[in-house]
Steps between C-alpha positions, in 0.01 A plus 500: 500500500387364154858527371632308800235229455581470129872462575425233760276315250775513238754358746265216597414429136872480415558236769190302392583496130860400576382204707247395236754528215747273683233227499507477119798262520283252693272434201521145366211514251379753250175536696686584820713755313192667349328518836810646672557740211138622521537567873833672438347721229218604735747599771718674241198709390442601862870591530491709182182677615664591831813606310303735275329654801834556675666645188210742458528622860875521567705805419827307494552441126811286546330269748193472274723404204681242713166347599383478137832349387503244784142392421582470128810289574300283736229438237762420235685245716166344605408450134837338434455269799148400395624428148786288638258300718259460207779370279603248768143380557403466135834353385580278799471178298736621228767653723813320611608493863769761429244726331261459793779596742588803290133601494472462877812709555362771277171495694687534828711786363189680378324439831795651690504795260128552562565494870762775454255710298226439757729620780599803294135587430407455865800713599391786274144484629632485858711810430190680378306394811790616717499842333130531570559392860760776534246751373245370748758530780570862408128571495459338839788703643347817366164405646659425837670839497168669438340306781786595733459868412129476560562340836759765581253785436232324697746456786609861465136611534466313822776308676263307715282398209808399302631281783163328530480439126856366487428271791186368339683443172779313681256277684292436190792421270745316726263335743214410266545534123858374495409192700187431295698525176766268638228252590347530151840441342553183703152373410560567129803270486458171313668310785387600845778651705552315826515841665135550406401171661684572826333660798600852604446688826168684487548872561187620318214392273727456198718251686189314610372494140839378379511217753145396418587497129811294577290244686250485215770457234673236707177302530430536130852386411470193721153421370609530136794270563274250674240515221772440242627202699151354543423545131809311383582255777342177619406555863588148616834429331635848435561409135348680202128443463335372182429845353850630567647176366313529169589868464867414544463202262364720220788743548758221487336342191511833320862559601605148396332530159623856449866425572511132407582372849388179666216473752391192694222421744498245781159403637461263792257403770520305825420130475204381711450842653138422583621208710719741701201728568279204591759336725664798675256783439499811284739679734763235426424532130559875518826438684611264219417763235699767683798268548508406132476869406812568711683212334412638155622846597836365620555291186418756230708779351416865560373533142257207536143552613301243700129523570208305635285391206214379715442256788812286525627587151800724444658653189861614457598734213860460382608785267797437269487129585473228237333162545809301618579759766136511609492119527813508713340751737175299504685184606688695768171640627337157500795352691513787747130472586523121528795527740327762715313379807238757592401519865196720560474689827379258769473221241664188366769507227360482148683383188367637171582453134414702196414428137657738251431606141754701301441694177715737294355786295458417132510759217177699467359341816317709759515468877166323535604225256835460679326456837255253345783280367676506836171403666459208260853383586413526869186292442709237322742491796200428723386219273848348489509451876573845651827621655654551157584759236342497153582714198222663302454394140564759232209700354535312170476158669213628713312606186548157341366334814188713491442410133514129585 
């Protein structure tokens, strides 16, 4: 058993170190490269420790030599790849475009070569594990033969006793243990099998236990899905709530700054919303909010994210969208809401307008500052007479205003 466990550990370590080594090409700074290289070295030490343990235990000299050679080749190619990445990172300013392309091609070639060595190392360790599995299988067959002989002599001593024992074994193994193990296997799966959640005819206590477990898991699955929905969704409009909206905003800000893509925010609220509540009641106000939420959902792309910021204020996140495109969408949204006549249930038609502020992410700006600039643009749209779209001032202009 220790030899089998060591072989399995070596196989897993080979896969892990191969995956970690392939990430070296993703380094863009010397700090990232050092961090990745340190993690790679730690995993390589684990791999070499498992390799030494396997070499010390196996009797197959050729396989042991193949393992050592594959690990040595893998380490050598990893060092070459790290050196190539280091040269690119430290000499990026001095390299021409052609030199950068050549360096990238070399990194890709080395990464593919490392993948080949990783597969080879995993293959050797898998072969070793398979050999141990074969030995285990032979041992199990020998053990089963001994058990059969023991049962034969017991049955020979007394036919009746042997029949009773065989019957008990059959009932215990096929009617109880086998079914319990099958149930355990289904429960151990990462994704619940629909077969586990379905109801079965109850022939005995195990079937009853299985059905009760299925009902419990079904309730837990539904409750978890409902909790996730409640935690991220606004109950009135069905849009993302404030917490979910800000979580998604931080992710999009990081992605935009990491990959140099555009990100814009549209913030708007309903003009004279208090007058709607006072004149038609809060039920009519809720109806207006839900109707506007549906209009937003129909207008946006699948990659956009709309959420209720609070009260009658809404925020729309527009990934990979620059300021002119965001302004175009904001004007379309303003026109669509203005042209929509909302008729609450058992109420009079209501015409609403919105005031909109638009802001695009600036370099080194965080999500909170982006929302604040969009909010200031929305406030300016209110001051300028409502039912209009205003663009947020840039962070530099905003700073000069605060100094004045």
